[in-house]
C-alpha positions in Angstrom: -56.4 -7.0 -10.8 -53.5 -5.9 -8.6 -52.0 -8.0 -7.1 -50.5 -7.6 -2.8 -47.4 -9.5 -2.0 -45.4 -9.7 1.6 -42.2 -10.7 1.3 -39.7 -11.4 3.8 -36.3 -12.5 4.7 -33.7 -12.2 7.0 -29.5 -12.9 8.0 -27.7 -14.7 11.3 -25.0 -15.4 12.2 -21.9 -16.4 14.6 -19.2 -13.7 15.5 -16.7 -16.2 17.2 -14.3 -12.4 18.1 -17.3 -10.4 19.2 -17.2 -8.7 22.6 -19.4 -11.7 23.6 -18.4 -15.3 23.1 -20.7 -16.3 20.3 -22.6 -13.2 19.8 -25.2 -14.0 17.4 -26.8 -11.0 16.2 -30.1 -11.7 13.5 -32.5 -9.7 11.3 -35.1 -9.6 8.8 -36.9 -7.6 7.0 -40.0 -7.1 5.6 -42.1 -5.0 2.9 -45.2 -4.8 1.3 -45.7 -4.5 -2.8 -48.5 -4.6 -4.8 -47.7 -6.5 -8.8 -49.8 -6.2 -12.1 -50.0 -9.7 -12.6 -49.7 -13.1 -11.8 -47.0 -14.2 -13.9 -45.3 -11.6 -12.0 -45.3 -12.8 -8.4 -42.1 -15.6 -8.9 -40.3 -12.8 -10.3 -40.5 -10.0 -7.5 -40.8 -11.9 -4.7 -37.6 -14.4 -5.1 -35.8 -10.5 -6.3 -37.7 -8.7 -3.1 -36.1 -11.6 -1.2 -32.6 -11.2 -3.3 -32.9 -7.7 -2.0 -34.2 -7.7 1.9 -31.4 -11.0 1.9 -28.2 -8.3 1.5 -29.7 -4.9 3.3 -30.0 -7.5 6.6 -26.4 -9.0 5.3 -25.0 -5.3 5.0 -26.5 -4.9 8.5 -24.6 -7.6 10.0 -21.2 -7.4 9.0 -20.9 -3.4 10.1 -22.9 -4.9 13.7 -20.1 -7.8 13.2 -16.9 -5.2 12.4 -17.6 -3.2 15.1 -17.8 -6.3 17.4 -14.3 -7.4 16.1 -12.9 -3.4 17.1 -14.7 -3.7 20.5 -12.1 -6.6 20.8 -9.4 -5.1 19.2 -9.7 -2.0 21.7 -10.3 -4.3 25.2 -6.9 -6.5 23.3 -4.5 -3.7 22.4 -4.8 -1.1 24.5 -3.0 0.9 21.9 -4.8 1.2 18.6 -6.7 4.6 18.4 -9.7 4.1 15.9 -11.7 7.1 14.9 -14.4 8.0 12.0 -15.6 7.3 8.7 -17.7 9.9 6.7 -20.4 6.8 7.1 -19.7 6.2 11.1 -18.4 3.0 11.5 -15.1 2.9 13.3 -11.8 2.6 11.1 -7.7 2.6 12.5 -5.4 5.4 12.9 -2.5 5.3 10.3 -0.1 5.0 13.4 -1.8 2.1 14.8 -1.3 -0.2 11.0 2.6 0.7 10.7 2.9 -0.4 14.8 0.4 -3.2 15.1 3.7 -5.4 14.6 6.5 -3.8 16.1 9.0 -4.6 19.0 9.7 -1.6 21.1 13.5 -2.1 22.7 13.1 -0.3 25.2 10.3 -0.3 29.1 7.1 0.7 28.4 7.2 3.5 30.9 10.5 4.7 29.2 8.5 4.8 25.7 5.9 6.6 27.4 8.3 9.8 28.3 9.7 9.4 24.7 6.0 10.3 23.2 5.3 12.2 25.8 8.2 14.6 25.2 7.1 14.2 21.0 3.7 15.5 22.5 4.5 18.6 24.1 7.3 19.8 20.8 4.1 18.4 18.0 2.0 21.3 20.8 4.2 23.8 20.4 4.7 23.7 16.8 0.9 23.6 16.3 0.2 26.6 18.3 2.4 28.4 16.6 1.2 28.4 13.6 -2.1 28.6 14.8 -0.4 31.6 17.3 2.8 32.9 15.5 3.9 32.8 18.9 6.2 30.0 20.2 5.0 29.4 23.8 6.3 26.6 27.0 4.9 23.9 27.0 2.8 25.0 30.4 1.4 28.3 28.4 -0.5 25.8 25.9 -3.0 24.1 26.2 -4.0 19.7 26.8 -0.6 19.7 27.8 -0.9 19.4 31.5 -0.7 15.0 31.4 2.5 15.0 29.4 4.0 17.2 31.3 3.1 15.4 34.3 4.7 12.0 32.7 8.3 14.5 32.3 8.4 15.8 34.8 8.0 12.7 37.2 9.8 9.9 34.7 12.6 7.9 34.9 14.8 9.8 32.8 14.5 13.3 32.7 13.8 14.6 29.6 14.0 18.2 28.8 11.4 20.1 28.5 13.5 22.4 25.2 16.9 21.9 23.1 14.5 21.8 20.3 14.1 25.3 18.3 11.5 24.7 15.3 12.2 28.8 14.9 15.8 28.4 13.1 14.7 25.8 12.1 12.5 27.4 9.6 15.1 30.4 9.3 17.7 28.0 8.1 14.8 26.1 5.7 11.8 28.6 5.0 8.9 27.4 4.5 5.8 29.8 3.9 1.6 29.2 4.4 2.1 27.3 6.6 -0.8 25.6 8.6 -2.7 22.8 11.4 -3.2 19.6 9.9 -7.2 18.4 10.7 -8.7 14.9 10.8 -8.3 12.6 7.0 -10.6 10.1 5.9 -10.0 7.2 3.6 -13.0 5.5 3.6 -12.5 2.5 0.5 -9.6 1.9 2.3 -11.2 2.5 5.6 -8.8 4.2 8.0 -8.3 7.6 9.7 -5.7 10.1 10.6 -4.0 13.6 11.8 -1.2 14.8 9.7 0.9 18.0 11.3 0.7 20.0 9.1 1.2 21.0 5.0 3.2 24.7 3.4 4.9 25.7 0.4 8.8 24.5 0.6 10.7 25.5 -1.7 7.8 25.9 -4.1 6.4 23.0 -4.2 2.7 22.0 -1.5 3.7 19.3 1.1 2.9 17.8 3.5 5.6 17.9 6.7 5.4 15.7 10.3 7.4 16.6 13.3 9.6 13.8 14.8 12.2 13.4 17.9 13.7 10.7 15.7 13.3 9.5 11.9 12.1 6.8 10.4 12.7 7.2 6.8 9.5 4.7 5.5 7.6 4.6 7.5 7.8 8.2 8.2 6.7 9.3 4.5 4.8 5.9 4.2 2.7 7.5 7.4 2.2 10.6 5.5 1.8 9.4 1.7 -1.6 8.0 3.6 -2.2 11.6 4.9 -1.8 12.4 1.8 -3.6 10.1 -0.1 -7.2 11.3 2.1 -6.5 14.6 2.5 -7.9 17.7 0.6 -5.2 19.7 -0.4 -2.0 19.5 -3.0 0.4 17.7 -2.0 3.9 17.4 -3.9 6.5 15.9 -1.3 6.8 14.6 2.0 8.8 16.1 4.7 10.3 14.9 7.7 11.5 17.7 10.4 13.5 16.5 13.1 13.0 18.2 16.1 14.9 17.1 19.8 17.3 18.7 22.3 20.2 15.9 21.2 22.3 18.4 18.7 23.6 22.1 19.3 21.0 23.5 17.0 18.3 21.7 17.8 17.0 20.4 14.7 18.9 18.6 12.0 18.7 18.8 7.7 15.0 18.4 6.5 14.2 15.0 5.0 12.5 15.1 2.1 10.9 13.1 -0.8 8.2 13.2 -3.7 7.8 9.0 -4.0 3.8 9.3 -3.0 2.6 7.3 -5.1 5.8 4.8 -4.0 4.6 5.4 -0.7 0.7 4.9 0.1 1.9 1.9 -2.2 4.3 0.4 1.1 1.7 1.7 3.2 -1.8 -0.5 1.0 0.6 -3.7 1.6 0.6 -2.8 4.7 -2.9 -2.2 5.3 -3.9 -5.2 3.8 -1.8 -7.0 6.5 -3.3 -5.1 9.1 -7.3 -6.4 7.5 -6.2 -10.1 7.5 -5.3 -9.9 11.1 -7.1 -8.4 12.9 -10.5 -8.4 10.5 -11.2 -4.6 9.8 
């Protein structure tokens, strides 16, 4: 004789860091099934209640994390987030690396330097995509950065860097623009500048106005470990208008694992502080 059983369980709690003060999500789950003997009832109920409880708790944890992300976005406008393969959000590599950085220049000046960097990146990406070096005004998506540079007090240059001359002196083959990468295990997202073969070695590269060796290699190592591309070395490409030729010698490292370990430490610190 079959014995019909209905089992329910739930989980609720308070999220003090939620987007609404003391948010209280509540999850419940219920299932109905049959067992063959009375002896199976107790064990079946206990097992199923535990499974339903864990399902509800996992749902709660997901909501709690998303609530924390909403609050972080409101508190830190400079942080960026992207979606992992399961649809949940995670911080960007650059947000993780820069969360505790004290910029010693005014915010408005920093914005202008960032826009100049964006212009350089856009020109390099357009060249890799089309094979043509274009003026910033002829590249889609540069309008906002051009306005910031032209109206800014620093009057930063719109030229003076020379990626083509860099490639002539330091040939790189198989140039390819980067695409968004995700790491579900460590929970981060990022967008590498690109990939290439340099001196016969498959590489990841990043174009920088002002290189910061350790931080830049940590950034590329994080991208490399999340990428499907083969990466054996990392290259910082210094492009700016501060040198006569418009570029500097590439900075190269094969210590991907070493710098990834440093990045993972930074990732743990970010999680301790922000809970995501």
